[in-house]
PyMOL CGO cylinders between C-alpha atoms (Angstrom):
from pymol import cmd
from pymol.cgo import CYLINDER

trace = [
    CYLINDER, 0.00, 0.00, 0.00, 1.33, 3.42, -0.92, 0.3, 1, 1, 1, 1, 1, 1,
    CYLINDER, 1.33, 3.42, -0.92, 0.71, 4.97, 2.53, 0.3, 1, 1, 1, 1, 1, 1,
    CYLINDER, 0.71, 4.97, 2.53, 2.67, 2.18, 4.23, 0.3, 1, 1, 1, 1, 1, 1,
    CYLINDER, 2.67, 2.18, 4.23, 5.65, 2.73, 1.90, 0.3, 1, 1, 1, 1, 1, 1,
    CYLINDER, 5.65, 2.73, 1.90, 5.54, 6.48, 2.46, 0.3, 1, 1, 1, 1, 1, 1,
    CYLINDER, 5.54, 6.48, 2.46, 5.34, 6.09, 6.25, 0.3, 1, 1, 1, 1, 1, 1,
    CYLINDER, 5.34, 6.09, 6.25, 8.25, 3.65, 6.21, 0.3, 1, 1, 1, 1, 1, 1,
    CYLINDER, 8.25, 3.65, 6.21, 10.34, 6.09, 4.16, 0.3, 1, 1, 1, 1, 1, 1,
    CYLINDER, 10.34, 6.09, 4.16, 9.48, 8.92, 6.55, 0.3, 1, 1, 1, 1, 1, 1,
    CYLINDER, 9.48, 8.92, 6.55, 10.51, 6.85, 9.59, 0.3, 1, 1, 1, 1, 1, 1,
    CYLINDER, 10.51, 6.85, 9.59, 13.84, 5.99, 7.94, 0.3, 1, 1, 1, 1, 1, 1,
    CYLINDER, 13.84, 5.99, 7.94, 14.56, 9.65, 7.14, 0.3, 1, 1, 1, 1, 1, 1,
    CYLINDER, 14.56, 9.65, 7.14, 13.77, 10.80, 10.68, 0.3, 1, 1, 1, 1, 1, 1,
    CYLINDER, 13.77, 10.80, 10.68, 15.90, 8.01, 12.19, 0.3, 1, 1, 1, 1, 1, 1,
    CYLINDER, 15.90, 8.01, 12.19, 18.81, 8.92, 9.90, 0.3, 1, 1, 1, 1, 1, 1,
    CYLINDER, 18.81, 8.92, 9.90, 18.47, 12.56, 10.95, 0.3, 1, 1, 1, 1, 1, 1,
    CYLINDER, 18.47, 12.56, 10.95, 18.67, 11.52, 14.60, 0.3, 1, 1, 1, 1, 1, 1,
    CYLINDER, 18.67, 11.52, 14.60, 21.77, 9.39, 13.93, 0.3, 1, 1, 1, 1, 1, 1,
    CYLINDER, 21.77, 9.39, 13.93, 23.45, 12.30, 12.17, 0.3, 1, 1, 1, 1, 1, 1,
    CYLINDER, 23.45, 12.30, 12.17, 22.81, 14.57, 15.16, 0.3, 1, 1, 1, 1, 1, 1,
    CYLINDER, 22.81, 14.57, 15.16, 24.01, 11.85, 17.55, 0.3, 1, 1, 1, 1, 1, 1,
    CYLINDER, 24.01, 11.85, 17.55, 27.40, 11.90, 15.81, 0.3, 1, 1, 1, 1, 1, 1,
    CYLINDER, 27.40, 11.90, 15.81, 27.93, 15.45, 17.03, 0.3, 1, 1, 1, 1, 1, 1,
    CYLINDER, 27.93, 15.45, 17.03, 25.76, 17.78, 14.94, 0.3, 1, 1, 1, 1, 1, 1,
    CYLINDER, 25.76, 17.78, 14.94, 24.50, 19.84, 17.89, 0.3, 1, 1, 1, 1, 1, 1,
    CYLINDER, 24.50, 19.84, 17.89, 23.04, 22.47, 15.55, 0.3, 1, 1, 1, 1, 1, 1,
    CYLINDER, 23.04, 22.47, 15.55, 20.75, 19.83, 14.04, 0.3, 1, 1, 1, 1, 1, 1,
    CYLINDER, 20.75, 19.83, 14.04, 18.85, 19.29, 17.29, 0.3, 1, 1, 1, 1, 1, 1,
    CYLINDER, 18.85, 19.29, 17.29, 16.82, 22.45, 16.62, 0.3, 1, 1, 1, 1, 1, 1,
    CYLINDER, 16.82, 22.45, 16.62, 15.60, 21.13, 13.28, 0.3, 1, 1, 1, 1, 1, 1,
    CYLINDER, 15.60, 21.13, 13.28, 14.75, 17.76, 14.84, 0.3, 1, 1, 1, 1, 1, 1,
    CYLINDER, 14.75, 17.76, 14.84, 12.67, 19.51, 17.51, 0.3, 1, 1, 1, 1, 1, 1,
    CYLINDER, 12.67, 19.51, 17.51, 10.86, 21.41, 14.74, 0.3, 1, 1, 1, 1, 1, 1,
    CYLINDER, 10.86, 21.41, 14.74, 10.11, 18.08, 13.04, 0.3, 1, 1, 1, 1, 1, 1,
    CYLINDER, 10.11, 18.08, 13.04, 8.58, 16.81, 16.29, 0.3, 1, 1, 1, 1, 1, 1,
    CYLINDER, 8.58, 16.81, 16.29, 6.38, 19.91, 16.49, 0.3, 1, 1, 1, 1, 1, 1,
    CYLINDER, 6.38, 19.91, 16.49, 5.34, 19.44, 12.87, 0.3, 1, 1, 1, 1, 1, 1,
    CYLINDER, 5.34, 19.44, 12.87, 4.52, 15.79, 13.54, 0.3, 1, 1, 1, 1, 1, 1,
    CYLINDER, 4.52, 15.79, 13.54, 2.28, 16.77, 16.47, 0.3, 1, 1, 1, 1, 1, 1,
    CYLINDER, 2.28, 16.77, 16.47, 0.47, 19.27, 14.23, 0.3, 1, 1, 1, 1, 1, 1,
    CYLINDER, 0.47, 19.27, 14.23, 0.10, 16.64, 11.49, 0.3, 1, 1, 1, 1, 1, 1,
    CYLINDER, 0.10, 16.64, 11.49, -1.39, 14.17, 14.00, 0.3, 1, 1, 1, 1, 1, 1,
    CYLINDER, -1.39, 14.17, 14.00, -3.94, 16.75, 15.05, 0.3, 1, 1, 1, 1, 1, 1,
    CYLINDER, -3.94, 16.75, 15.05, -4.84, 17.49, 11.44, 0.3, 1, 1, 1, 1, 1, 1,
    CYLINDER, -4.84, 17.49, 11.44, -5.14, 13.80, 10.60, 0.3, 1, 1, 1, 1, 1, 1,
    CYLINDER, -5.14, 13.80, 10.60, -7.33, 13.06, 13.61, 0.3, 1, 1, 1, 1, 1, 1,
    CYLINDER, -7.33, 13.06, 13.61, -9.62, 16.04, 12.98, 0.3, 1, 1, 1, 1, 1, 1,
    CYLINDER, -9.62, 16.04, 12.98, -9.99, 14.81, 9.40, 0.3, 1, 1, 1, 1, 1, 1,
    CYLINDER, -9.99, 14.81, 9.40, -10.76, 11.25, 10.51, 0.3, 1, 1, 1, 1, 1, 1,
    CYLINDER, -10.76, 11.25, 10.51, -13.36, 12.54, 12.96, 0.3, 1, 1, 1, 1, 1, 1,
    CYLINDER, -13.36, 12.54, 12.96, -14.92, 14.71, 10.22, 0.3, 1, 1, 1, 1, 1, 1,
    CYLINDER, -14.92, 14.71, 10.22, -15.11, 11.57, 8.05, 0.3, 1, 1, 1, 1, 1, 1,
    CYLINDER, -15.11, 11.57, 8.05, -17.10, 9.72, 10.70, 0.3, 1, 1, 1, 1, 1, 1,
    CYLINDER, -17.10, 9.72, 10.70, -14.44, 7.74, 12.56, 0.3, 1, 1, 1, 1, 1, 1,
    CYLINDER, -14.44, 7.74, 12.56, -15.07, 7.35, 16.28, 0.3, 1, 1, 1, 1, 1, 1,
    CYLINDER, -15.07, 7.35, 16.28, -12.64, 8.04, 19.09, 0.3, 1, 1, 1, 1, 1, 1,
    CYLINDER, -12.64, 8.04, 19.09, -12.58, 4.29, 19.64, 0.3, 1, 1, 1, 1, 1, 1,
    CYLINDER, -12.58, 4.29, 19.64, -11.65, 3.66, 15.97, 0.3, 1, 1, 1, 1, 1, 1,
    CYLINDER, -11.65, 3.66, 15.97, -8.74, 6.09, 16.26, 0.3, 1, 1, 1, 1, 1, 1,
    CYLINDER, -8.74, 6.09, 16.26, -7.58, 5.06, 19.73, 0.3, 1, 1, 1, 1, 1, 1,
    CYLINDER, -7.58, 5.06, 19.73, -7.51, 1.36, 18.93, 0.3, 1, 1, 1, 1, 1, 1,
    CYLINDER, -7.51, 1.36, 18.93, -5.09, 1.98, 16.05, 0.3, 1, 1, 1, 1, 1, 1,
    CYLINDER, -5.09, 1.98, 16.05, -2.85, 4.10, 18.29, 0.3, 1, 1, 1, 1, 1, 1,
    CYLINDER, -2.85, 4.10, 18.29, -2.81, 1.56, 21.12, 0.3, 1, 1, 1, 1, 1, 1,
    CYLINDER, -2.81, 1.56, 21.12, -4.38, 3.95, 23.61, 0.3, 1, 1, 1, 1, 1, 1,
    CYLINDER, -4.38, 3.95, 23.61, -7.77, 4.31, 25.24, 0.3, 1, 1, 1, 1, 1, 1,
    CYLINDER, -7.77, 4.31, 25.24, -10.63, 6.23, 23.69, 0.3, 1, 1, 1, 1, 1, 1,
    CYLINDER, -10.63, 6.23, 23.69, -10.51, 8.59, 26.66, 0.3, 1, 1, 1, 1, 1, 1,
    CYLINDER, -10.51, 8.59, 26.66, -6.79, 9.26, 26.17, 0.3, 1, 1, 1, 1, 1, 1,
    CYLINDER, -6.79, 9.26, 26.17, -7.29, 10.05, 22.48, 0.3, 1, 1, 1, 1, 1, 1,
    CYLINDER, -7.29, 10.05, 22.48, -10.21, 12.33, 23.17, 0.3, 1, 1, 1, 1, 1, 1,
    CYLINDER, -10.21, 12.33, 23.17, -8.32, 14.16, 25.94, 0.3, 1, 1, 1, 1, 1, 1,
    CYLINDER, -8.32, 14.16, 25.94, -5.27, 14.70, 23.74, 0.3, 1, 1, 1, 1, 1, 1,
    CYLINDER, -5.27, 14.70, 23.74, -6.92, 15.65, 20.45, 0.3, 1, 1, 1, 1, 1, 1,
    CYLINDER, -6.92, 15.65, 20.45, -10.53, 16.39, 21.29, 0.3, 1, 1, 1, 1, 1, 1,
    CYLINDER, -10.53, 16.39, 21.29, -10.13, 19.94, 22.51, 0.3, 1, 1, 1, 1, 1, 1,
    CYLINDER, -10.13, 19.94, 22.51, -12.15, 22.78, 21.12, 0.3, 1, 1, 1, 1, 1, 1,
    CYLINDER, -12.15, 22.78, 21.12, -10.68, 23.72, 17.72, 0.3, 1, 1, 1, 1, 1, 1,
    CYLINDER, -10.68, 23.72, 17.72, -9.89, 27.40, 17.27, 0.3, 1, 1, 1, 1, 1, 1,
]
cmd.load_cgo(trace, "trace")
């Protein structure tokens, strides 16, 4: 599936970035932190989209390995 391939590629790139920083690229830690912030924003966008398409908190939480309550507490706030 195309999404699985893309996700796998993304994980490899992020891991490689972390390894590069671990070898002494202290300046790269800022960019890695920005990636983490972008990932959090992307998760929120994805979950809002799934909810708008009719997926339940239970549907989402079960795929993340967390409880429905945990998912709703983390991503169910009032959108601005």
